[in-house]
KOLMARZA-463493 format. One record per atom (N, C-alpha, C): residue in one letter; x, y, z. Coordinates in pm, whole numbers, plus 50000, padded with zeros to 5 digits. Each point is the difference from the previous one (the first is absolute). Layout:
N
AXYZ
...
END
This chain:
191
M500824988150000
M499185011950000
M500865012650000
R501054999950083
R500905011550009
R500715002349866
R500434989249932
R500675001549871
R499075006049896
T498744996150001
T499025005549907
T499835014950024
A499935004250126
A499855014150032
A501225008049956
I501184994450020
I501225006849958
I500055001149848
A499664989149932
A500015000249853
A498995010149947
T498815000550060
T498965009549957
T500465014350024
T500595002650116
T500495013350032
T501125004149905
T500914990749971
T501105002849909
T499485003249860
A499064992149951
A499425002449867
A499305013549995
A499265003550104
A499315012850005
A500995011550001
L501104998550075
L501035010350005
L500645001949863
C500314989049930
C500595001049866
C499075007249904
L498714996850003
L499045006649912
L499885014750034
T500005003350131
T499915013950042
T501225007749953
L501214994450018
L501215006749955
L499995002249850
A499554990149926
A499945001349854
A499035011049960
A498875000850069
A498995010049969
A500455014050040
C500875001150100
C500425012950052
C501235005749930
T500524993449902
T501195005449933
T499665012849925
G498735001849966
G499585012249933
G500425000749854
T500534989449948
T500425000349861
T499124990749918
E499805004149879
E499234991949907
E500944991049923
P499564988149961
P500844991649916
P500355007249871
E501204997849951
E500485006849880
E500754990149912
V499815001149869
V500764992149904
V500925009649926
N501314997950017
N501025008449938
N500444993649869
T499835007349891
T500444995049868
T501015009349935
K500445010250074
K500925009949943
K501444996550034
P500834997649898
P501414996750024
P500735011350071
N500974996450082
N500865009650066
N501165002749905
P500065011849935
P501045002349900
P501424999850057
Q500165003450128
Q501334999650059
Q500464985750026
A499074990850024
A500364986150032
A500024991149876
T499225003149898
T499964991949880
T501325001749925
K500604988949961
K501305000249931
K499834995049857
T500925003949917
T500034994849863
T500704986550002
A500104993749885
A500594986649990
A501454999950047
D500725011149984
D501395000550045
D500135005150144
N498874999850075
N499955003350142
N500285014950028
K499715008649901
K500155014350019
K498635006450004
A499895011250068
A498745007250004
A499675005049860
P498725000049962
P499655004749866
P500385014749982
E500395003649879
E500345013849971
E498735008349996
T500125012650038
T498815008650005
T499525003949861
T500824998349896
T499595003649865
T499144989249935
K499934988350062
K499184989249944
K498525002950025
A499154992149936
A498565001550016
A499624998450147
P498935006450043
P499594998950140
P499664985550035
A500034997150130
A499694986550048
A498594996149955
P499784986949977
P498674995749957
P498965003250106
K498755000849956
K498925003350092
K499894989650111
D500074987449964
D499934989350099
D501314992250000
A500374995150116
A501244992150013
A499884987149922
G501124995649945
G500094987449929
G501244992650044
I500314989049934
I501184992150033
I501245009049989
G500834999850103
G501195008350004
G499845013050076
D498785004150027
D499755012450075
D500014997350150
T500405010150075
T500074999350145
T498875008150062
L499314994150096
L498985006950076
L500485001350144
T499785011650060
T500325002250141
T498734997750079
L500084991050098
L498834996250080
L500275002350148
K498965003950071
K500085002150144
K499274988850072
G500474997150123
G499384989850083
G499035006150100
L499584992050095
L499045004450100
L500595009450103
E501304999150025
E500645008450102
E500865010849936
D500145011250071
D500915010649954
D501404994149985
G500705003849895
G501364995349977
G500074987349917
Q498864993549975
Q499984988049914
Q499805004549856
Q501034998049917
Q499925003749859
Q500964991549920
I499544995349884
I500844992049912
I499815004649856
D501034997849919
D499895001449855
D499904985849945
V498974997449921
V499764986749944
V500055000949849
T500764990949939
T500114999549854
T499704985949954
I499094998549906
I499794987349932
I501005000349884
T501104992350014
T501125001349905
T499864991249877
K499414988150017
K499884990649887
K498724991950014
I499624994049888
I498854991049998
I500404987149928
S499504988850048
S500214987049936
S498624993849979
D499554999749874
D498654995349970
D499994992049870
P499804987050006
P499784992150121
P501334997350070
A499924998850132
A501194996850079
A500194984950002
T501234995749974
T500324985749996
T500344995050140
P499344989150045
P500344994550133
P501484996550008
K500585001650118
K501424997350021
K500304985049992
D499044991750037
D500224985549994
D498734993049953
E500074986949985
E498864992349947
E498994996250108
F500285003350125
F499124995750110
F498835009450024
F500155012749965
F498935009750022
F499715007249871
S498715001749971
S499585006949879
S498595005250021
P499545009049914
P498625004950013
P499004988949971
D498795001750053
D498924990649974
D499665000049851
D499394989249953
D499554999249860
D499115012049969
G500235005949885
G499215011649957
G500535013250053
N501054999650081
N500575012250057
N501455001649956
R500545011950025
R501425002749978
R500525008150117
W501314999750019
W500635008850096
W500505012349928
I499945011250068
I500585012549951
I500845005750114
G501225004049968
G500915005350102
G500315014649977
F500145007350111
F500395014049997
F501215001750091
Q501095005349946
Q501165002950084
Q499765013550066
V500135000250132
V499695011750080
V501265004750073
Q500255013049994
Q501095005850080
Q499375009550100
I500414998850126
I499515008550108
I501215007150060
V499915013250013
V501055007850066
V499345007550115
N500544998550120
N499465007150116
N500475014449994
T499095009149965
T500305014349993
T499465007550120
G499494992550098
G499465006150120
G501055001450109
T499535003950117
T500885001850116
T499884988450098
K499034991249980
K499814988350085
K500384987449925
V500284989450075
V500304987049940
V498754994949928
Y500204994949879
Y498924993449925
Y500034985350039
D498924994850055
D499904986150043
D498644994849957
D500004991849894
D498724996049940
D500184987149920
S498894994649957
S499964988949905
S499515006049869
P500915004349914
P499615007849882
P498944993549912
T500134987049975
T499064993749906
T498594998950059
N499855001150132
N498665000350060
N499215012249953
G500725010949969
G499355012349959
G499915001749850
M500224989149924
M499955000849854
M498824992249943
K499485005049890
K498974993049924
K500035005049857
V499414992149911
V499925004049859
V498554999349955
A499695008049897
A498655000249944
A500094997449851
D499004992849948
D499954998149855
D499065010249938
S499924999949868
S499195009949928
S498514998450025
E499594988750057
E498594997750032
E499655004850141
G501025004350077
G499755004750137
G500154989250105
Q500514988449963
Q500244989450098
Q501335002650069
W500054998250133
W501205002450078
W500584986950049
F501344999350005
F500684987750040
F501095003350102
N500074991850105
N501065001250100
N501194991749955
G501135002350065
G501214992849968
G499964985650047
V500914992049945
V500174986050040
V501464998050039
I500254990250082
I501374996650035
I500534990849892
A500935005249921
A500524992449886
A501395005149965
E500824990849951
E501345003449951
E499974999249848
I500545010449936
I500025000249854
I501445001449950
K500224996149876
K501345000449942
K500525014249979
A499125009849995
A500425013849976
A500945005350107
G499894994750123
G500895004650106
G499434997050138
P500745004050104
P499604997250137
P498715007150040
S499204993350081
S498765005950051
S500315010950102
M499085009350014
M500085009950107
M499874992450131
A500795003650098
A499934993550131
A498625002150061
S499544990150077
S498675001250061
S499985010650109
G501135002650062
G500125010550100
G501215008449968
V499825013349990
V501105009049965
V500115010850108
T501205002050051
T500295010550097
T501135008549943
L499705012849974
L500975009049938
L500185012650084
K501245003250032
K500285012750066
K499865011049895
P499855012650041
P499905010849902
P501174999749902
G499685000949871
G500994999849894
G500264986249942
A499594989350069
A500254986449952
A498954996049896
K500344989649920
K499054995649897
K499874984849997
A498914995549940
A499724985849979
A499544998249857
L500344988449941
L499644996949862
L499574985449992
G498924997149933
G499564986249983
G498754999349915
W499624987549965
W498844997549914
W498774996650082
A498875005749961
A498684996550055
A499264992649890
V499364988850035
V499364991449900
V498504999450026
F499245000149892
F498534999450004
F499534989149907
E498954992950039
E499394989949914
E498705005749945
V499905000449868
V498845005949933
V499544990649889
P498755001349955
P499564992049886
P500865002749877
K500214989649919
K500855001449880
K499565011249909
N498695002349988
N499495010049907
N499895014050059
S500305001750129
S499905013350062
S501075009349947
K499595012449970
K500945010549962
K500195008750123
I501194999150060
I500265007450122
I500145014849965
A499255008550072
A499935014249969
A500675008850105
A500114995250125
A500555008450106
A500624991650110
V500995006050067
V500634994150119
V499845010250112
Q499644995450119
Q499895009050114
Q500924995450112
F500475009850079
F500864997350115
F499605009550112
G499834994550120
G499725008250117
G500904996150115
M500465009950076
M500824997250118
M499154993950110
N500664995750106
N499324994250115
N499134988349958
S500574991049917
S499314988349945
S498715003849929
G499975011849939
G498835004449925
G498995007850081
F500255002550128
F499045006950086
F500235015050009
S501075005249939
S500215014550005
S498925007049918
D499855012950025
D498975007749929
D500405003349857
Q501284998149966
Q500475003449866
Q500444987349927
T499524998549880
T500344988549914
T500615005249872
G501114993849957
G500605003649873
G499444991149889
E499835005649881
E499454992449889
E500795002949873
W500414989149934
W500705000649872
W499084994249894
K499845007149889
K499194995349887
K500884992449904
L499494989149946
L500724992349898
L499395003349866
K500845001349901
K499515003849867
K499964988049910
END
């Protein structure tokens, strides 16, 4: 009985704190021009065309977490579609395929980033269906660690894998801090 009361009180407190943040959920699709790099890892020249309206593969989005000082720059650097399983023991279900996104996270905040990055990721197809990630190893490269702890200035790089129907055309990738519970979500459009 006491555990139930504690669990109920804890759940109510979490909902109250979430409601009291005073911020509305936000989807950020605007690339950070200072963080987005060209293929040779240099900042884009100012004489080039302006940044695209919506972020795409290779663009960096700056995202904030639930607490002051939590901030990261996130870049979807590469895509592998379809993603080839790393070994013969694991593969997508019949009628599905894996798609991988290489993600780079740089802690640009003042607090330690401590999260499970792939928990806060999902993809959408052109029909509006949303898909969560799966635990899978692909030949494209190492998976993103399930738990990442980065001091300010540190970075992490790895692949996030999603299982989608073979005929789905993936249209967007989303990423949110705090395992997807932050008020701000980054979104990259696929062309």
